[in-house]
C-alpha positions in Angstrom: -58.2 -23.8 52.8 -59.4 -25.8 49.7 -57.3 -28.9 48.9 -58.4 -28.9 45.4 -57.6 -25.3 43.5 -57.8 -24.2 39.9 -54.7 -25.2 37.8 -54.2 -28.5 39.8 -53.5 -31.5 38.0 -55.8 -34.1 38.9 -56.9 -37.8 38.1 -60.5 -38.8 38.1 -61.1 -42.0 40.4 -64.8 -42.7 39.6 -67.3 -42.3 37.1 -67.5 -42.7 33.4 -64.4 -40.9 32.9 -62.2 -43.0 35.1 -58.6 -42.8 34.9 -58.6 -39.7 32.8 -56.3 -36.8 33.9 -56.4 -33.1 33.5 -56.3 -29.4 34.9 -59.0 -27.9 37.0 -60.4 -25.1 35.2 -62.8 -23.9 37.6 -64.0 -25.0 41.2 -67.7 -24.4 42.2 -67.5 -25.0 46.1 -71.1 -24.0 46.4 -72.0 -27.2 44.6 -69.0 -29.4 45.3 -67.9 -29.6 41.7 -65.0 -29.2 40.0 -64.7 -28.3 35.8 -61.8 -30.5 34.4 -60.3 -29.9 31.1 -61.3 -32.9 29.0 -63.0 -34.9 31.5 -67.1 -35.6 31.4 -67.8 -34.1 27.9 -71.1 -33.7 27.1 -73.2 -32.3 23.9 -74.9 -29.0 24.3 -77.5 -27.7 22.0 -76.9 -23.8 21.6 -79.4 -21.3 20.1 -78.0 -18.5 17.9 -77.1 -15.4 19.6 -75.3 -12.3 18.4 -72.0 -13.7 19.8 -72.5 -17.3 18.2 -73.9 -16.6 14.9 -74.1 -20.5 13.7 -75.5 -22.2 16.9 -75.7 -25.8 16.8 -74.5 -28.5 18.9 -71.6 -28.0 21.0 -69.5 -30.3 22.9 -68.2 -29.0 26.2 -67.0 -30.2 29.7 -69.4 -30.6 32.7 -68.4 -30.4 36.6 -67.8 -33.7 38.1 -68.4 -33.7 42.0 -65.1 -33.1 43.9 -65.0 -36.6 45.6 -64.6 -38.3 42.2 -61.0 -36.3 41.8 -57.7 -36.4 43.3 -54.9 -34.7 43.1 -51.9 -36.2 41.3 -48.7 -36.6 43.4 -46.0 -34.0 42.0 -43.3 -36.9 42.1 -45.2 -39.8 40.5 -48.2 -38.8 38.8 -50.5 -41.2 40.8 -53.8 -39.8 42.9 -52.9 -38.8 46.7 -54.8 -37.2 49.2 -53.9 -34.0 50.6 -53.1 -32.8 53.9 -52.6 -29.5 55.1 -49.3 -28.4 56.9 -48.4 -25.4 58.7 -44.7 -23.8 58.1 -42.8 -22.0 60.8 -43.6 -18.9 59.7 -47.6 -19.8 60.2 -48.2 -19.9 56.6 -50.5 -23.1 55.6 -49.3 -25.4 52.4 -50.6 -28.4 50.8 -48.7 -31.6 51.2 -49.0 -34.9 49.0 -49.8 -37.5 51.6 -48.0 -40.2 49.3 -44.7 -38.7 48.7 -44.6 -36.0 51.5 -43.8 -33.1 49.0 -45.6 -29.9 49.1 -47.9 -29.1 46.3 -48.0 -25.3 46.8 -44.7 -23.3 46.2 
C-alpha cells in the first residue's frame, strides 16, 4: 500500500520549494517521485506542434522525490508520518501518526 497517493495534500520538507503545500497530481512509483501542483516549477522550451501552434517557453511542475514530501495532517495541517493500520474487517487504511486520525475515508 502506498503512503502517498494522488489527490493527497502534501507539504514539501526539503529542497528549493521547502514549506510549500500542494495537491499530488501524479505519483511515479518506478522513479520514487511525485508531481505536486505549484511546486518545483521549471521552464520548458516547447516546439510548435499541431496541438500547440505557438510553441515557446512554458512553465510547468517537475517531479520531486517522494522523500522530500510528507502528508499534511487532516486535523492540524502540519506534516506527519503515515502508518498503515488494519480495521476489524481486514481493510487496510492510512493513519496520520501525529493525530491518529484516519486519512482514507
